[in-house]
C-alpha positions as CSV (number, residue, x, y, z in Angstrom):
1,M,21.3,-58.3,-133.9
2,S,24.7,-57.1,-132.8
3,G,23.5,-55.4,-129.6
4,R,24.8,-52.0,-130.6
5,L,22.8,-48.8,-129.9
6,M,22.2,-46.4,-132.6
7,R,22.5,-42.7,-131.9
8,I,19.4,-40.7,-132.6
9,A,19.3,-36.9,-132.7
10,V,16.5,-35.7,-130.4
11,P,15.1,-32.2,-131.2
12,V,15.1,-29.8,-128.3
13,A,12.4,-27.2,-127.8
14,T,14.8,-24.2,-127.9
15,E,12.0,-21.6,-127.5
16,M,11.5,-22.8,-123.9
17,V,15.2,-22.6,-123.0
18,P,16.3,-19.0,-123.0
19,K,19.9,-18.2,-124.0
20,P,22.3,-17.7,-121.1
21,V,23.2,-14.2,-120.2
22,T,26.9,-13.5,-120.5
23,G,29.0,-10.6,-119.3
24,G,27.4,-10.1,-115.8
25,S,27.5,-11.7,-112.5
26,Y,23.8,-11.0,-111.7
27,A,20.5,-12.5,-112.8
28,T,18.4,-10.7,-115.3
29,L,14.8,-11.3,-115.8
30,S,14.2,-10.8,-119.5
31,R,10.8,-11.0,-121.1
32,A,11.6,-14.5,-122.4
33,R,12.7,-15.8,-119.0
34,V,9.6,-14.4,-117.3
35,L,7.3,-15.9,-119.9
36,C,9.1,-19.3,-119.4
37,L,8.6,-19.0,-115.7
38,A,4.9,-18.1,-116.0
39,R,4.2,-20.9,-118.4
40,T,5.9,-23.5,-116.2
41,T,4.2,-22.3,-113.0
42,P,1.7,-25.0,-111.9
43,D,-1.2,-22.6,-111.0
44,C,-2.5,-19.7,-112.9
45,Q,-2.7,-17.3,-110.0
46,S,1.0,-17.5,-109.4
47,A,1.7,-17.1,-113.2
48,V,-0.5,-14.0,-113.4
49,L,1.0,-12.5,-110.3
50,L,4.5,-13.1,-111.6
51,L,3.7,-11.3,-114.9
52,L,2.0,-8.3,-113.1
53,V,4.9,-7.9,-110.6
54,W,7.4,-8.1,-113.5
55,Q,5.6,-5.4,-115.5
56,A,5.0,-3.3,-112.4
57,T,8.7,-3.1,-111.6
58,L,9.4,-2.1,-115.2
59,H,6.9,0.7,-114.9
60,E,8.4,1.9,-111.7
61,K,11.6,2.6,-113.6
62,M,9.8,4.7,-116.2
63,K,10.3,8.5,-115.8
64,R,7.2,9.6,-117.7
65,G,3.7,8.6,-118.2
66,R,0.7,7.8,-116.0
67,L,2.4,4.7,-114.5
68,A,5.8,6.3,-113.9
69,G,7.1,5.7,-110.5
70,R,4.2,3.6,-109.4
71,L,4.1,-0.2,-108.8
72,A,1.3,-0.7,-111.3
73,A,0.9,-3.0,-114.3
74,S,-1.4,-2.6,-117.3
75,L,-2.2,-5.8,-119.2
76,S,-5.4,-7.0,-120.7
77,G,-6.8,-10.4,-119.9
78,N,-6.0,-11.6,-123.5
79,Q,-2.4,-10.6,-123.1
80,L,-2.1,-12.4,-119.8
81,A,-3.8,-15.5,-121.4
82,D,-1.2,-15.4,-124.2
83,M,1.7,-14.9,-121.9
84,T,0.7,-17.7,-119.5
85,A,-0.5,-20.1,-122.3
86,R,-3.8,-20.6,-120.4
87,P,-7.4,-20.0,-121.3
88,L,-8.9,-16.5,-120.8
89,R,-11.5,-17.9,-118.5
90,T,-8.8,-19.3,-116.2
91,V,-6.9,-16.0,-116.2
92,R,-10.0,-14.1,-115.4
93,H,-10.7,-16.4,-112.5
94,A,-7.1,-16.0,-111.2
95,L,-7.5,-12.2,-111.4
96,Q,-10.7,-12.4,-109.4
97,R,-9.1,-14.6,-106.7
98,L,-6.0,-12.3,-106.5
99,T,-8.3,-9.2,-106.2
100,A,-10.4,-10.9,-103.5
101,A,-7.2,-11.8,-101.6
102,K,-6.2,-8.0,-101.8
103,L,-3.0,-8.8,-103.7
104,L,-4.2,-6.7,-106.6
105,V,-6.2,-3.5,-106.7
106,K,-7.9,-2.7,-110.0
107,E,-7.5,1.0,-110.8
108,C,-10.2,3.1,-112.5
109,V,-8.4,4.0,-115.7
110,A,-10.1,4.5,-119.1
111,G,-8.9,2.1,-121.9
112,R,-9.1,-1.5,-123.0
113,K,-6.3,-2.7,-120.6
114,N,-6.9,-3.1,-116.9
115,T,-4.5,-1.4,-114.6
116,Y,-3.6,-3.1,-111.3
117,T,-1.6,-1.8,-108.4
118,L,0.2,-4.2,-106.1
119,P,-0.2,-3.1,-102.5
120,F,2.0,-5.8,-101.0
121,L,5.0,-4.5,-103.1
122,A,4.3,-0.9,-102.2
123,Q,4.4,-1.7,-98.4
124,E,7.9,-3.3,-98.7
125,T,9.4,-0.3,-100.6
126,R,8.3,2.3,-98.0
C-alpha cells in the first residue's frame, strides 16, 4: 500500500438543499425552503405551526376569496403529513395539542380541508 487516499464522489441530496436566491438582499421563504424547515424541525407541533403560519401569511396577501385578508390557513391533515414527512396520526395529535393550547382555532367551513385561524398572529398585527 502506498498510503495515498483515493478521491470518491459523494452524492449530495440536492432536494433538501434549496437553490440560493439571487438578486435581492432579503430572505425569501419559498415553498421549498418552508418544506425543508418543516421536515428538519424536531417536533411535529412546530413543523405544523410553521406550515400553517406560512400559508396564513400567503392568504392574507390575497385580495379575493373567503380567506382574503385573514390570517387563516386551509390545509388537510394529509397535506400536512406529506409536507412534514410525518405520519398522519402524529400530525393529528399535533393539531389537537395546538388547538388545546389556543394557538389554533378551527373554523367551521364546509369542505374537505380544515381551516384554522391563528389568534396569536392576529393580536400582533393590530
